[in-house]
Each structure stands twice: as structure tokens, then as C-alpha cells.
All heavy atoms as an XYZ file, in Angstrom:
681
protein
N     136.640     95.055    108.264
C     136.210     93.879    107.527
C     135.183     94.300    106.459
O     134.301     95.103    106.710
C     135.577     92.877    108.491
C     135.131     91.617    107.791
S     134.168     90.427    108.762
C     135.072     90.264    110.250
N     135.333     93.748    105.276
C     134.416     94.055    104.180
C     133.047     93.420    104.439
O     132.953     92.312    104.955
C     134.951     93.495    102.865
C     136.125     94.218    102.304
C     136.474     93.629    100.948
C     137.608     94.370    100.301
N     137.894     93.842     98.970
N     132.003     94.131    104.057
C     130.643     93.587    104.120
C     130.487     92.562    103.010
O     131.004     92.740    101.910
C     129.623     94.694    103.937
C     129.730     95.767    104.984
C     128.558     95.706    105.863
N     128.657     96.743    106.873
C     128.019     96.671    108.001
N     127.270     95.630    108.253
N     128.119     97.622    108.879
N     129.748     91.479    103.303
C     129.577     90.386    102.344
C     128.183     90.444    101.711
O     127.180     90.562    102.410
C     129.762     89.052    103.051
C     131.178     88.806    103.511
C     131.268     87.445    104.176
C     132.618     87.037    104.639
N     133.674     87.951    104.750
N     128.162     90.332    100.391
C     126.916     90.341     99.633
C     126.836     89.074     98.800
O     127.799     88.708     98.125
C     126.845     91.572     98.700
C     126.849     92.854     99.532
C     125.613     91.504     97.806
C     126.886     94.119     98.713
N     125.677     88.416     98.847
C     125.424     87.251     97.999
C     124.516     87.690     96.860
O     123.450     88.271     97.085
C     124.754     86.128     98.788
C     124.320     84.912     97.971
C     125.507     84.244     97.275
C     123.561     83.922     98.841
N     124.940     87.411     95.643
C     124.158     87.700     94.441
C     123.694     86.363     93.876
O     124.505     85.543     93.462
C     125.004     88.455     93.396
C     125.544     89.760     93.984
C     124.193     88.703     92.125
C     126.673     90.378     93.195
N     122.371     86.147     93.867
C     121.801     84.902     93.345
C     121.182     85.240     91.994
O     120.114     85.848     91.915
C     120.744     84.313     94.309
C     120.301     82.938     93.818
C     121.284     84.238     95.732
N     121.874     84.865     90.936
C     121.485     85.257     89.571
C     121.997     84.223     88.595
O     123.169     83.863     88.634
C     122.083     86.639     89.261
C     121.950     87.116     87.846
C     120.511     87.305     87.417
O     119.815     88.137     88.004
O     120.098     86.590     86.473
N     121.108     83.732     87.708
C     121.519     82.712     86.748
C     122.098     83.292     85.460
O     122.729     82.583     84.692
C     120.352     81.773     86.427
C     119.166     82.484     85.805
O     118.832     83.604     86.274
O     118.558     81.936     84.885
N     121.925     84.577     85.233
C     122.511     85.232     84.070
C     123.977     85.531     84.408
O     124.269     86.442     85.197
C     121.737     86.510     83.749
C     122.288     87.259     82.566
O     123.503     87.380     82.405
N     121.399     87.778     81.745
N     124.878     84.780     83.817
C     126.299     84.862     84.163
C     126.867     86.261     83.952
O     127.568     86.786     84.820
C     127.116     83.818     83.371
C     126.683     82.414     83.782
C     128.611     84.003     83.607
C     127.227     81.314     82.894
N     126.573     86.880     82.830
C     127.152     88.203     82.564
C     126.607     89.252     83.538
O     127.352     90.111     84.018
C     126.929     88.629     81.115
O     125.557     88.687     80.811
N     125.319     89.177     83.854
C     124.730     90.122     84.806
C     125.299     89.913     86.211
O     125.656     90.880     86.892
C     123.207     89.988     84.831
C     122.466     90.904     85.808
C     122.775     92.371     85.537
C     120.968     90.636     85.727
N     125.408     88.660     86.651
C     125.941     88.415     87.995
C     127.407     88.848     88.092
O     127.826     89.398     89.113
C     125.783     86.946     88.403
O     126.588     86.100     87.621
N     128.175     88.654     87.032
C     129.573     89.081     87.049
C     129.680     90.601     87.063
O     130.520     91.159     87.773
C     130.333     88.509     85.845
C     131.829     88.768     85.907
C     132.489     88.147     87.124
O     132.305     86.978     87.422
N     133.262     88.930     87.856
N     128.810     91.269     86.317
C     128.800     92.726     86.307
C     128.457     93.266     87.701
O     129.109     94.181     88.205
C     127.784     93.248     85.291
C     127.734     94.763     85.194
S     126.550     95.360     83.962
C     125.008     94.811     84.656
N     127.452     92.670     88.343
C     127.075     93.097     89.692
C     128.197     92.815     90.686
O     128.510     93.661     91.530
C     125.793     92.393     90.135
C     124.580     92.838     89.363
C     123.366     91.985     89.638
O     123.469     90.833     90.040
N     122.190     92.539     89.407
N     128.804     91.648     90.574
C     129.906     91.288     91.466
C     131.060     92.283     91.310
O     131.618     92.754     92.308
C     130.389     89.868     91.166
C     131.518     89.425     92.060
C     131.947     88.000     91.741
C     133.106     87.607     92.643
N     133.533     86.245     92.420
N     131.414     92.600     90.089
C     132.495     93.557     89.830
C     132.165     94.928     90.407
O     133.009     95.578     91.023
C     132.773     93.685     88.331
C     133.381     92.430     87.740
O     133.855     91.562     88.503
O     133.369     92.313     86.494
N     130.921     95.375     90.220
C     130.516     96.682     90.714
C     130.617     96.732     92.240
O     131.162     97.674     92.798
C     129.096     96.999     90.253
C     128.693     98.399     90.590
C     128.961     99.514     89.874
C     127.983     98.823     91.748
N     128.444    100.619     90.516
C     127.839    100.220     91.666
C     127.440     98.162     92.849
C     127.184    100.964     92.640
C     126.795     98.907     93.820
C     126.680    100.290     93.708
N     130.091     95.707     92.919
C     130.154     95.687     94.384
C     131.591     95.557     94.884
O     131.963     96.179     95.884
C     129.286     94.569     94.956
C     127.823     94.904     94.972
C     126.929     94.213     94.175
C     127.340     95.916     95.787
C     125.583     94.524     94.185
C     125.983     96.239     95.804
C     125.101     95.536     94.998
N     132.404     94.780     94.190
C     133.808     94.644     94.579
C     134.529     95.982     94.465
O     135.299     96.354     95.359
C     134.508     93.592     93.726
O     133.958     92.311     93.966
N     134.280     96.707     93.393
C     134.887     98.025     93.214
C     134.412     99.020     94.273
O     135.136     99.949     94.629
C     134.582     98.574     91.817
C     135.304     97.843     90.724
C     134.877     98.302     89.335
O     134.099     99.246     89.176
N     135.364     97.625     88.315
N     133.207     98.798     94.790
C     132.655     99.682     95.820
C     133.122     99.272     97.215
O     132.723     99.890     98.200
C     131.130     99.679     95.744
N     133.950     98.218     97.302
C     134.527     97.825     98.579
C     133.831     96.687     99.297
O     134.130     96.424    100.465
N     132.928     96.003     98.625
C     132.220     94.877     99.231
C     132.849     93.555     98.799
O     133.494     93.482     97.760
C     130.745     94.875     98.821
C     129.984     96.069     99.321
C     129.867     97.217     98.540
C     129.394     96.059    100.578
C     129.179     98.327     98.990
C     128.696     97.166    101.040
C     128.593     98.299    100.245
O     127.914     99.397    100.692
N     132.630     92.526     99.587
C     133.039     91.173     99.236
C     131.810     90.496     98.631
O     130.895     90.105     99.354
C     133.523     90.430    100.477
C     134.032     89.041    100.176
O     134.202     88.696     98.988
O     134.251     88.280    101.138
N     131.752     90.410     97.308
C     130.584     89.874     96.620
C     130.830     88.433     96.184
O     131.889     88.093     95.665
C     130.251     90.730     95.407
N     129.813     87.597     96.428
C     129.848     86.178     96.080
C     128.617     85.891     95.227
O     127.560     86.482     95.447
C     129.816     85.309     97.362
C     129.794     83.837     97.038
C     130.985     85.655     98.270
N     128.738     84.995     94.243
C     127.596     84.684     93.387
C     127.179     83.229     93.516
O     127.985     82.354     93.814
C     127.900     84.978     91.907
O     128.991     84.172     91.481
C     128.225     86.449     91.693
N     125.887     83.000     93.268
C     125.318     81.659     93.176
C     124.347     81.682     92.003
O     123.668     82.692     91.773
C     124.590     81.282     94.464
N     124.272     80.569     91.267
C     123.429     80.549     90.074
C     122.063     79.910     90.282
O     121.217     79.958     89.395
C     124.155     79.834     88.938
C     125.388     80.592     88.507
S     126.062     80.019     86.956
C     124.708     80.289     85.851
N     121.836     79.292     91.450
C     120.549     78.650     91.696
C     120.281     78.590     93.200
O     121.145     78.917     94.012
C     120.508     77.253     91.063
C     121.643     76.377     91.539
O     121.921     76.275     92.731
N     122.321     75.735     90.601
N     119.069     78.181     93.556
C     118.685     78.158     94.960
C     119.505     77.178     95.798
O     119.957     77.544     96.896
C     117.192     77.865     95.093
C     116.705     77.968     96.526
C     115.229     77.719     96.678
O     114.483     77.710     95.677
O     114.811     77.525     97.836
N     119.744     75.941     95.348
C     120.560     75.030     96.171
C     121.970     75.569     96.461
O     122.454     75.456     97.590
C     120.624     73.744     95.341
C     119.400     73.785     94.489
C     119.195     75.237     94.181
N     122.607     76.178     95.488
C     123.942     76.744     95.701
C     123.864     77.916     96.679
O     124.731     78.069     97.549
C     124.543     77.201     94.377
N     122.818     78.731     96.560
C     122.641     79.857     97.473
C     122.429     79.366     98.902
O     123.041     79.881     99.841
C     121.460     80.716     97.022
N     121.590     78.355     99.085
C     121.358     77.806    100.432
C     122.661     77.303    101.045
O     122.922     77.529    102.222
C     120.347     76.666    100.387
C     118.930     77.113    100.210
C     117.994     75.937    100.335
N     116.640     76.296     99.998
C     115.568     75.657    100.431
N     115.701     74.600    101.206
N     114.365     76.044    100.084
N     123.459     76.613    100.260
C     124.736     76.097    100.745
C     125.643     77.227    101.217
O     126.246     77.142    102.292
C     125.408     75.287     99.633
O     126.657     74.830    100.051
N     125.729     78.289    100.430
C     126.562     79.433    100.812
C     126.014     80.132    102.052
O     126.771     80.531    102.936
C     126.656     80.424     99.652
C     127.532     79.989     98.484
C     127.302     80.883     97.275
C     129.000     80.008     98.892
N     124.693     80.282    102.132
C     124.068     80.968    103.269
C     124.323     80.200    104.564
O     124.492     80.801    105.626
C     122.563     81.172    103.007
C     122.364     82.180    101.874
C     121.839     81.619    104.275
C     120.955     82.228    101.318
N     124.364     78.883    104.476
C     124.651     78.069    105.671
C     126.090     78.252    106.152
O     126.370     78.119    107.336
C     124.410     76.597    105.368
C     122.963     76.212    105.286
C     122.815     74.699    105.098
N     121.438     74.324    104.908
C     120.930     73.862    103.767
N     121.707     73.728    102.697
N     119.659     73.540    103.681
N     127.003     78.554    105.229
C     128.432     78.638    105.551
C     128.918     80.045    105.880
O     129.864     80.213    106.644
C     129.267     78.121    104.376
C     129.080     76.672    104.070
C     129.848     76.295    102.816
C     129.511     74.901    102.354
N     130.119     74.592    101.058
N     128.304     81.055    105.254
C     128.812     82.426    105.331
C     127.727     83.351    105.870
O     126.573     83.263    105.452
C     129.271     82.915    103.932
C     130.366     82.013    103.371
C     129.730     84.359    103.986
C     130.689     82.260    101.907
N     128.105     84.245    106.760
C     127.173     85.254    107.274
C     127.193     86.457    106.326
O     128.133     87.255    106.357
C     127.567     85.663    108.683
N     126.190     86.568    105.487
C     126.099     87.672    104.532
C     125.416     88.874    105.175
O     124.550     88.723    106.033
C     125.325     87.242    103.279
C     126.069     86.256    102.433
C     125.786     84.903    102.497
C     127.078     86.677    101.588
C     126.484     83.990    101.727
C     127.788     85.770    100.812
C     127.483     84.425    100.890
N     125.795     90.057    104.725
C     125.172     91.293    105.195
C     123.973     91.679    104.331
O     123.121     92.444    104.763
C     126.198     92.429    105.183
C     127.330     92.150    106.157
O     127.069     92.133    107.375
O     128.468     91.929    105.697
N     123.921     91.138    103.102
C     122.834     91.428    102.173
C     122.771     90.322    101.135
O     123.806     89.803    100.713
C     123.079     92.772    101.462
C     122.093     93.177    100.370
C     120.708     93.440    100.958
C     122.593     94.400     99.623
N     121.550     89.981    100.732
C     121.352     89.006     99.657
C     120.497     89.655     98.577
O     119.433     90.205     98.856
C     120.674     87.718    100.174
C     121.573     87.049    101.211
C     120.348     86.771     99.014
C     120.938     85.888    101.938
N     120.990     89.617     97.342
C     120.249     90.070     96.168
C     119.898     88.834     95.362
O     120.782     88.068     94.999
C     121.109     90.992     95.302
C     121.661     92.250     95.939
C     122.645     92.921     94.982
C     120.538     93.193     96.288
N     118.620     88.630     95.095
C     118.230     87.416     94.382
C     117.277     87.706     93.243
O     116.321     88.475     93.387
C     117.554     86.435     95.350
O     117.144     85.276     94.659
N     117.531     87.057     92.129
C     116.604     87.068     91.007
C     115.370     86.263     91.421
O     115.459     85.367     92.254
C     117.277     86.419     89.792
C     116.511     86.614     88.497
O     115.474     87.303     88.505
O     116.963     86.074     87.474
N     114.222     86.588     90.843
C     113.005     85.825     91.133
C     113.078     84.458     90.462
O     112.881     83.432     91.096
C     111.736     86.569     90.661
C     110.510     85.690     90.787
C     111.545     87.838     91.462
N     113.393     84.447     89.185
C     113.396     83.199     88.415
C     114.805     82.626     88.361
O     115.745     83.295     87.931
C     112.890     83.439     86.997
C     111.461     83.888     86.964
C     110.990     84.056     85.543
N     109.635     84.599     85.512
C     108.958     84.819     84.420
N     109.498     84.557     83.244
N     107.746     85.313     84.477
N     114.927     81.369     88.797
C     116.210     80.672     88.788
C     116.010     79.300     88.163
O     114.907     78.759     88.184
C     116.741     80.526     90.225
C     117.004     81.828     90.978
C     117.200     81.553     92.455
C     118.207     82.547     90.391
N     117.069     78.690     87.629
C     116.914     77.379     86.992
C     116.513     76.279     87.978
O     115.807     75.356     87.616
C     118.281     77.099     86.372
C     119.217     78.046     87.020
C     118.420     79.200     87.514
N     116.959     76.377     89.207
C     116.577     75.420     90.254
C     116.062     76.223     91.427
O     116.830     76.845     92.144
C     117.777     74.583     90.693
C     118.300     73.640     89.629
C     119.515     72.882     90.128
O     119.419     72.232     91.181
O     120.557     72.984     89.472
N     114.741     76.234     91.624
C     114.139     77.022     92.685
C     113.848     78.427     92.202
O     113.856     78.708     91.009
N     113.562     79.312     93.157
C     113.328     80.714     92.810
C     113.616     81.596     94.019
O     113.794     81.106     95.136
C     111.896     80.929     92.291
C     110.843     80.569     93.307
O     110.770     81.250     94.348
O     110.074     79.626     93.061
N     113.662     82.887     93.783
C     113.997     83.836     94.829
C     112.982     83.884     95.957
O     113.340     84.113     97.112
N     111.718     83.647     95.645
C     110.670     83.667     96.671
C     110.829     82.472     97.617
O     110.773     82.626     98.837
C     109.263     83.637     96.030
C     109.085     84.789     95.045
C     108.187     83.628     97.112
C     108.928     86.149     95.627
N     111.046     81.281     97.071
C     111.202     80.105     97.939
C     112.485     80.178     98.765
O     112.527     79.696     99.902
C     111.135     78.798     97.135
O     112.177     78.725     96.191
N     113.530     80.813     98.226
C     114.757     81.009     99.001
C     114.472     81.923    100.193
O     114.879     81.640    101.324
C     115.861     81.600     98.122
C     117.199     81.881     98.809
C     117.802     80.605     99.401
C     118.168     82.524     97.822
N     113.740     82.996     99.969
C     113.367     83.906    101.052
C     112.491     83.182    102.082
O     112.697     83.336    103.295
C     112.635     85.128    100.495
C     112.124     86.134    101.523
C     113.260     86.686    102.372
C     111.368     87.252    100.818
N     111.521     82.402    101.618
C     110.662     81.644    102.541
C     111.492     80.679    103.395
O     111.256     80.542    104.595
C     109.590     80.886    101.762
C     108.540     81.803    101.166
C     107.601     81.101    100.215
O     107.893     79.963     99.768
O     106.551     81.692     99.897
N     112.457     80.002    102.785
C     113.338     79.097    103.527
C     114.122     79.856    104.588
O     114.236     79.394    105.729
C     114.283     78.375    102.562
C     115.369     77.616    103.245
C     115.258     76.394    103.842
C     116.730     78.029    103.411
N     116.477     76.016    104.367
C     117.396     77.003    104.117
C     117.447     79.154    103.026
C     118.747     77.081    104.441
C     118.790     79.227    103.360
C     119.422     78.201    104.061
N     114.655     81.017    104.221
C     115.420     81.812    105.179
C     114.549     82.231    106.368
O     114.990     82.171    107.514
C     116.000     83.057    104.498
C     117.140     82.742    103.561
S     117.780     84.230    102.766
C     118.298     85.184    104.183
N     113.335     82.644    106.107
C     112.432     83.047    107.185
C     112.080     81.849    108.068
O     112.022     81.974    109.289
C     111.165     83.696    106.635
C     111.433     84.991    105.892
C     112.079     86.028    106.801
N     112.437     87.216    106.051
C     113.653     87.729    106.014
N     114.642     87.170    106.656
N     113.906     88.811    105.319
N     111.867     80.698    107.454
C     111.569     79.472    108.210
C     112.743     79.103    109.117
O     112.554     78.630    110.236
C     111.277     78.331    107.232
C     110.851     77.052    107.888
C     110.528     76.001    106.838
C     110.200     74.673    107.483
N     109.976     73.632    106.485
N     113.965     79.350    108.639
C     115.180     79.070    109.416
C     115.524     80.226    110.372
O     116.563     80.195    111.021
C     116.358     78.830    108.462
C     116.213     77.616    107.566
C     116.256     76.312    108.347
O     117.100     76.183    109.254
O     115.431     75.424    108.050
N     114.653     81.214    110.422
C     114.812     82.386    111.292
C     116.064     83.219    110.978
O     116.722     83.744    111.867
C     114.778     81.992    112.752
C     113.499     81.292    113.152
C     113.368     81.217    114.652
N     112.207     80.444    115.062
C     110.959     80.882    115.123
N     110.693     82.108    114.752
N     109.986     80.102    115.541
N     116.378     83.297    109.709
C     117.495     84.132    109.254
C     116.948     85.520    108.949
O     115.904     85.649    108.329
C     118.135     83.525    108.015
C     118.753     82.181    108.261
S     119.401     81.502    106.729
C     119.904     79.892    107.280
N     117.657     86.523    109.392
C     117.164     87.897    109.256
C     118.024     88.759    108.337
O     117.956     89.985    108.405
C     117.068     88.553    110.647
O     118.370     88.544    111.239
C     116.076     87.836    111.536
N     118.818     88.149    107.496
C     119.660     88.889    106.558
C     118.781     89.732    105.635
O     117.806     89.218    105.075
C     120.503     87.914    105.716
O     121.214     87.050    106.579
C     121.453     88.652    104.798
N     119.095     91.011    105.451
C     118.334     91.820    104.486
C     118.355     91.153    103.105
O     119.382     90.622    102.678
C     119.080     93.154    104.474
C     119.738     93.226    105.812
C     120.118     91.797    106.127
N     117.211     91.196    102.426
C     117.016     90.421    101.203
C     116.291     91.292    100.183
O     115.220     91.827    100.477
C     116.165     89.200    101.567
C     116.078     88.120    100.529
C     116.906     87.012    100.591
C     115.147     88.181     99.514
C     116.801     85.991     99.650
C     115.043     87.164     98.564
C     115.864     86.087     98.652
O     115.769     85.072     97.730
N     116.861     91.416     99.011
C     116.244     92.177     97.922
C     115.992     91.232     96.756
O     116.898     90.539     96.313
C     117.150     93.342     97.477
C     117.354     94.320     98.638
C     116.550     94.048     96.252
C     118.368     95.402     98.361
N     114.748     91.234     96.285
C     114.382     90.414     95.120
C     114.371     91.329     93.903
O     113.818     92.415     93.927
C     113.007     89.753     95.302
C     113.058     88.766     96.467
C     112.580     89.063     94.017
C     111.742     88.114     96.785
N     115.008     90.853     92.818
C     115.075     91.630     91.579
C     114.603     90.758     90.424
O     114.632     89.529     90.506
C     116.481     92.145     91.328
C     117.556     91.169     91.606
S     119.188     91.876     91.522
C     120.096     90.353     91.604
N     114.151     91.393     89.376
C     113.738     90.663     88.186
C     113.831     91.557     86.955
O     113.734     92.775     87.061
C     112.293     90.114     88.323
O     111.994     89.289     87.199
C     111.273     91.236     88.422
N     114.046     90.912     85.836
C     114.068     91.622     84.568
C     112.762     91.446     83.806
O     112.606     91.950     82.706
N     111.808     90.711     84.410
C     110.547     90.412     83.751
C     109.486     91.424     84.163
O     109.385     91.794     85.323
C     110.075     89.006     84.111
C     110.993     87.933     83.580
C     111.992     87.395     84.373
C     110.856     87.463     82.275
C     112.850     86.415     83.889
C     111.696     86.485     81.774
C     112.687     85.975     82.589
O     113.523     85.011     82.100
N     108.678     91.843     83.211
C     107.633     92.814     83.481
C     106.381     92.174     84.075
O     105.565     92.850     84.685
C     107.253     93.550     82.198
N     106.226     90.863     83.927
C     105.003     90.209     84.421
C     105.149     89.698     85.828
O     106.210     89.465     86.322
C     104.619     89.026     83.530
O     105.708     88.102     83.499
C     104.263     89.475     82.142
């Protein structure tokens, strides 16, 4: 069975590039563009890894991680950003 990765990124071209790269590497990659969509997917699918941008149009990567911890979810989580500040 392929490992599942959730990519939470509002930049469409970047999320598609990441999805394509992970798919070519043999992973089942799924994308979400904001925190509510990511939460919905996380409730439905058991992901092996979540990659999330810090800044999102609805919510942010930090609050998504806090929600997961509050719900006692232990999925490995990587926060990424393109901002220097």
C-alpha cells in the first residue's frame, strides 16, 4: 500500500509540483488549499505525513498543528514557508 501524504499549500503551482514529485516517488499525495479543507481530509484519511505551509488563506499551519495535537493525532507534521520573516 502506498504511503499517504497531505500537502496543505495555497500556491496552486507549488502544491501541484510537490504532488507530482511525491507521486513519482511512489507516494499517494493529496492537496488542500486551506485549513478547513485540510481538517476535513485529516478526519477522513489516515495520512502518514502532513506538509503544511505556515500562511494559508483560511487559517494557518500552526493552528492546524495545534488542532491535531488537541485531537490527539500523532501524524508526523512538517511546517514549511517561503517567507523569511
